[in-house]
N, C-alpha and C positions, 0 to 999 in steps of 0.2 A: 534464423528464428531466435527471438529473445526468450529466454527462460525466466519467468517472473520469480522463480525460487532461487536463482543465483544470488549469492550474497556478495556485496561489494567489499572493497578493501577496508581494513580497520584503520588505515592511516590515510588522511587526506592532506594534499599539499595545495595551498591556495595559489593564486596567480602571483602573489608577492613572495612565494617561497616558504611561507609559514606552514609548518607541519602540525597537524593536530590529530588526536586519536578520537575514534567514534566506535559505537557498538553497532555493527551491521545487522545483528539479529533484532535489536530494538528498532532500528530504522525500518526493517522489513515488517515488523509487527505494527508499527504506526501506519504504514501504508495499507496493510490488510484491514486494520480497524477503521481507517478512513473510508475504504471501499465498502465495507459492510455498513457503515453509518449512512452512506449514500443510498444503499439498497433498502433500508428499513423504512417501512411506511409509518405514518403518524397513527396515533390511536384512532380506532374507528374506521380506518381506510382498509379496503380489501384490494388484493391484487387482481388484475383482470386475467382472463385465460391466456391471453397473449404474453403477459408478463411472467406468468408461471411457467410457460413452455419455452420461453426465449432461451436461445443458446448462444 
């Protein structure tokens, strides 16, 4: 099972062997914000009962 809260490595090596640093916490935060943005309704729209109870 994949744990969505596992953080990746802070060092990435490309296919050409170039190593670069990244912030895994910032990457995880971007993914979470993107997911929340997909779930937000536009102004004036209401969620249906099925959407509110979906798991």
